[in-house]
C-alpha positions as CSV (number, residue, x, y, z in Angstrom):
1,X,48.7,19.4,-35.7
2,X,48.4,19.2,-39.4
3,X,48.3,15.6,-41.6
4,X,51.8,14.0,-41.6
5,X,51.7,13.4,-38.2
6,X,53.5,10.5,-36.6
7,X,51.1,8.0,-34.7
8,X,51.6,5.3,-32.3
9,X,48.6,3.0,-31.7
10,X,48.9,0.2,-29.5
11,X,47.1,-2.9,-29.8
12,X,46.4,-2.1,-33.3
13,X,46.1,-5.8,-34.7
14,X,42.2,-5.6,-34.8
15,X,39.2,-4.2,-33.2
16,X,39.1,-0.5,-32.3
17,X,42.9,-0.3,-32.6
18,X,43.3,-1.2,-36.3
19,X,39.9,1.0,-37.0
20,X,42.0,3.9,-35.2
21,X,45.2,3.1,-37.2
22,X,43.3,3.2,-40.8
23,X,41.5,6.7,-39.7
24,X,44.9,8.3,-39.0
25,X,46.3,6.6,-42.1
26,X,43.2,8.1,-44.3
27,X,44.2,11.8,-43.1
28,X,47.6,11.3,-44.4
29,X,49.3,10.4,-41.2
30,X,52.1,8.1,-40.8
31,X,51.2,5.0,-38.3
32,X,53.0,2.8,-36.0
33,X,51.0,-0.4,-35.5
34,X,51.8,-1.8,-32.5
35,X,50.9,-5.6,-31.4
36,X,52.1,-8.1,-28.7
37,X,51.0,-11.4,-29.6
38,X,49.6,-11.0,-33.0
39,X,52.2,-10.0,-35.7
40,X,50.3,-11.8,-38.6
41,X,47.5,-10.0,-38.0
42,X,49.1,-6.6,-37.1
43,X,51.2,-7.0,-40.5
44,X,47.7,-7.6,-42.2
45,X,46.5,-4.3,-40.7
46,X,49.6,-2.6,-41.7
47,X,49.6,-3.8,-45.6
48,X,45.7,-2.4,-45.6
49,X,46.8,1.0,-44.5
50,X,46.4,3.8,-47.4
51,X,49.5,5.7,-47.8
52,X,53.0,5.1,-46.9
53,X,55.6,5.3,-44.2
54,X,53.8,3.1,-41.9
55,X,55.7,0.5,-39.5
56,X,54.7,-2.4,-37.4
57,X,56.3,-2.5,-33.9
58,X,56.1,-5.2,-31.2
59,X,56.3,-5.2,-27.3
60,X,54.7,-6.6,-24.4
61,X,53.2,-3.5,-22.6
62,X,53.0,-5.9,-19.5
63,X,57.0,-5.8,-19.6
64,X,58.0,-2.2,-18.6
65,X,61.7,-3.0,-19.9
66,X,60.2,-3.6,-23.3
67,X,58.6,-0.1,-23.6
68,X,62.1,2.0,-24.1
69,X,62.9,0.1,-26.9
70,X,59.4,0.4,-28.3
71,X,59.3,4.2,-28.3
72,X,63.0,4.0,-29.9
73,X,61.7,1.8,-32.6
74,X,58.6,4.1,-33.4
75,X,60.7,7.3,-33.5
76,X,63.6,5.4,-35.8
77,X,60.7,4.2,-38.2
78,X,58.5,7.5,-38.3
79,X,61.1,10.1,-37.7
80,X,59.4,11.2,-34.4
81,X,56.3,10.8,-32.4
82,X,53.2,13.3,-32.3
83,X,50.4,11.3,-31.2
84,X,50.2,8.3,-28.9
85,X,46.8,6.3,-28.9
86,X,46.9,4.0,-25.6
87,X,44.4,1.2,-27.0
88,X,46.1,-1.9,-26.0
89,X,44.3,-3.8,-23.2
90,X,43.4,-7.2,-21.8
91,X,40.4,-8.4,-20.1
92,X,40.6,-12.0,-19.6
93,X,40.3,-14.3,-17.6
94,X,37.0,-13.5,-15.8
95,X,37.9,-13.2,-11.8
96,X,34.7,-12.5,-10.0
97,X,35.9,-12.4,-6.0
98,X,33.8,-15.0,-4.9
99,X,34.4,-17.6,-7.1
100,X,38.1,-17.3,-8.1
101,X,41.0,-18.8,-6.1
102,X,43.4,-16.3,-4.3
103,X,46.1,-17.1,-6.5
104,X,44.5,-16.7,-9.9
105,X,42.8,-13.5,-8.3
106,X,46.3,-12.0,-7.8
107,X,47.7,-13.0,-11.3
108,X,44.8,-11.6,-12.9
109,X,45.3,-8.3,-11.1
110,X,48.8,-8.2,-11.9
111,X,48.5,-8.9,-15.5
112,X,45.6,-6.7,-16.3
113,X,46.4,-3.8,-14.4
114,X,50.2,-4.2,-15.5
115,X,49.2,-3.9,-19.3
116,X,46.4,-1.6,-19.0
117,X,47.2,1.0,-16.4
118,X,51.1,0.4,-15.8
119,X,52.0,-0.3,-19.4
120,X,50.4,2.8,-20.8
121,X,51.9,5.0,-18.1
122,X,55.2,3.9,-18.7
123,X,54.6,4.4,-22.7
124,X,53.2,7.8,-22.0
125,X,56.2,8.6,-19.9
126,X,58.6,7.8,-22.6
127,X,56.3,9.3,-25.5
128,X,55.9,12.2,-23.6
129,X,59.6,12.6,-23.2
130,X,60.1,12.4,-27.1
131,X,56.9,15.0,-27.8
132,X,59.1,17.4,-25.1
133,X,62.3,17.0,-27.0
134,X,60.5,17.7,-30.3
135,X,59.3,21.0,-28.9
136,X,56.1,21.2,-31.1
137,X,53.6,19.4,-28.6
138,X,51.5,16.6,-29.0
139,X,48.5,14.4,-28.4
140,X,47.8,11.4,-26.0
141,X,44.6,9.8,-26.2
142,X,43.6,6.9,-23.9
143,X,41.0,4.3,-25.0
144,X,39.3,3.6,-21.4
145,X,36.0,1.9,-20.6
146,X,32.4,2.7,-19.6
147,X,33.1,-0.1,-17.2
148,X,35.3,2.0,-15.2
149,X,31.8,4.2,-13.8
150,X,29.4,1.4,-14.1
151,X,31.6,-1.3,-12.5
152,X,32.6,-4.8,-13.9
153,X,31.7,-7.5,-11.6
154,X,33.1,-10.5,-13.8
155,X,36.2,-8.5,-14.6
156,X,37.1,-6.1,-11.7
157,X,40.8,-5.6,-12.7
158,X,39.6,-4.5,-16.0
159,X,37.1,-1.9,-14.6
160,X,39.7,-0.6,-12.0
161,X,42.4,-0.5,-14.4
162,X,40.5,1.7,-17.1
163,X,39.2,3.8,-14.1
164,X,42.9,4.3,-13.2
165,X,43.8,5.0,-17.0
166,X,41.1,7.9,-17.3
167,X,42.5,9.2,-13.9
168,X,46.0,8.8,-15.3
169,X,45.3,11.1,-18.3
170,X,43.6,13.8,-16.1
171,X,46.6,14.0,-14.0
172,X,49.0,13.9,-17.0
173,X,46.8,16.6,-19.0
174,X,47.7,19.0,-15.8
175,X,51.7,17.9,-15.9
176,X,52.0,18.1,-19.7
177,X,50.0,21.1,-20.5
178,X,53.1,23.3,-20.3
179,X,54.6,21.5,-23.1
180,X,51.7,21.7,-25.5
181,X,50.7,18.2,-25.0
182,X,46.9,17.5,-24.7
183,X,45.9,14.3,-22.9
184,X,42.3,13.0,-23.3
185,X,40.3,9.8,-23.0
186,X,37.3,8.0,-24.7
187,X,35.2,5.8,-22.5
188,X,33.3,3.2,-25.0
189,X,30.5,0.7,-23.9
190,X,30.3,-2.4,-25.9
191,X,32.0,-2.2,-29.2
192,X,31.4,-4.9,-32.0
193,X,35.1,-6.4,-31.9
194,X,36.4,-9.9,-32.5
195,X,36.9,-9.8,-28.7
196,X,33.2,-9.7,-27.8
197,X,31.8,-11.4,-31.1
198,X,30.4,-14.3,-28.9
199,X,28.8,-12.1,-26.3
200,X,27.1,-10.6,-29.0
201,X,25.5,-13.6,-30.4
202,X,22.2,-15.1,-29.4
203,X,20.1,-14.0,-26.5
204,X,23.1,-12.6,-24.5
205,X,23.8,-10.3,-27.3
206,X,20.0,-8.7,-27.6
207,X,20.6,-8.0,-24.0
208,X,23.7,-6.4,-24.5
209,X,22.3,-4.2,-27.3
210,X,19.2,-3.5,-25.4
211,X,21.3,-1.6,-22.9
212,X,21.4,1.2,-25.4
213,X,18.1,3.1,-26.5
214,X,19.6,2.7,-30.0
215,X,19.4,-0.8,-29.6
216,X,22.9,-1.7,-31.0
217,X,26.3,-1.5,-29.7
218,X,29.2,1.0,-31.4
219,X,31.4,0.2,-34.4
220,X,35.1,0.4,-33.9
221,X,34.8,3.3,-36.5
222,X,32.8,5.5,-34.4
223,X,35.5,5.3,-31.4
224,X,38.1,6.0,-33.9
225,X,36.3,9.0,-35.1
226,X,36.4,10.2,-31.6
227,X,39.8,9.3,-30.9
228,X,40.9,11.3,-34.2
229,X,39.0,14.5,-33.2
230,X,40.9,14.3,-29.6
231,X,44.3,14.3,-31.4
232,X,43.5,17.1,-33.6
233,X,44.5,20.6,-33.1
234,X,40.8,22.4,-32.5
235,X,40.7,19.5,-29.7
236,X,43.6,21.1,-27.4
237,X,41.0,22.3,-25.2
238,X,39.5,19.1,-24.6
239,X,42.6,18.2,-22.9
240,X,41.6,16.3,-19.4
241,X,38.3,15.3,-20.7
242,X,36.8,11.6,-20.6
243,X,34.4,11.3,-23.3
244,X,31.7,8.9,-23.0
245,X,30.7,6.6,-26.3
246,X,28.5,4.4,-25.0
247,X,24.9,5.2,-26.9
248,X,23.4,6.4,-23.7
249,X,23.3,3.1,-22.3
250,X,25.0,4.6,-19.3
251,X,24.6,8.1,-18.2
252,X,26.9,9.3,-15.5
253,X,26.4,12.5,-13.3
């Protein structure tokens, strides 16, 4: 895999996604910046990317009917597809099981799993079909979560969806290897993004930072660096791996 790749980054209107898009663009790759609900923010990310040939694409990944059209738009805009980064995710609303009414509980599970897992599965299916037709291999990198292992009592559907995403990546690593397609996942802990900025303020933020012996949380750029590595040629042999990125805040065995 050499610079000049065609890369789709989902959920790229801010946070980890925008950092990932910028990291690929700095390598000389062409990037499709995906968003579902923040086109103005995504357009700003697009405008700031170095290089040219980048495109903006929109789709709700919670609606499987929109996925084929999304991939078609990426292929039309970039001329093909070599790397898919499944970063888009939803987490809210909080839905602890004891305090959440049944209808709200079910709705939260349907939306969160629908975007984070089913949406990623649908998109990977369509992206892999393009990569197989191209005959030059490819890379899929999933952005999972530490919560898949540690648990998310306030957001159980989120934790379950990320555990499913890791498992999906390992299954697809086996299925797609004969076509030269590597599938990997990263599992970040807390990352300093807009979405969690309020939780990182004040006393709650200090408690979160103290989870790591480094006494801080990750930056989006640190996650992006890992994604870029896993999408590289030398990382082919990492296919099937789930890389922890949590500053030793949670150590699994």
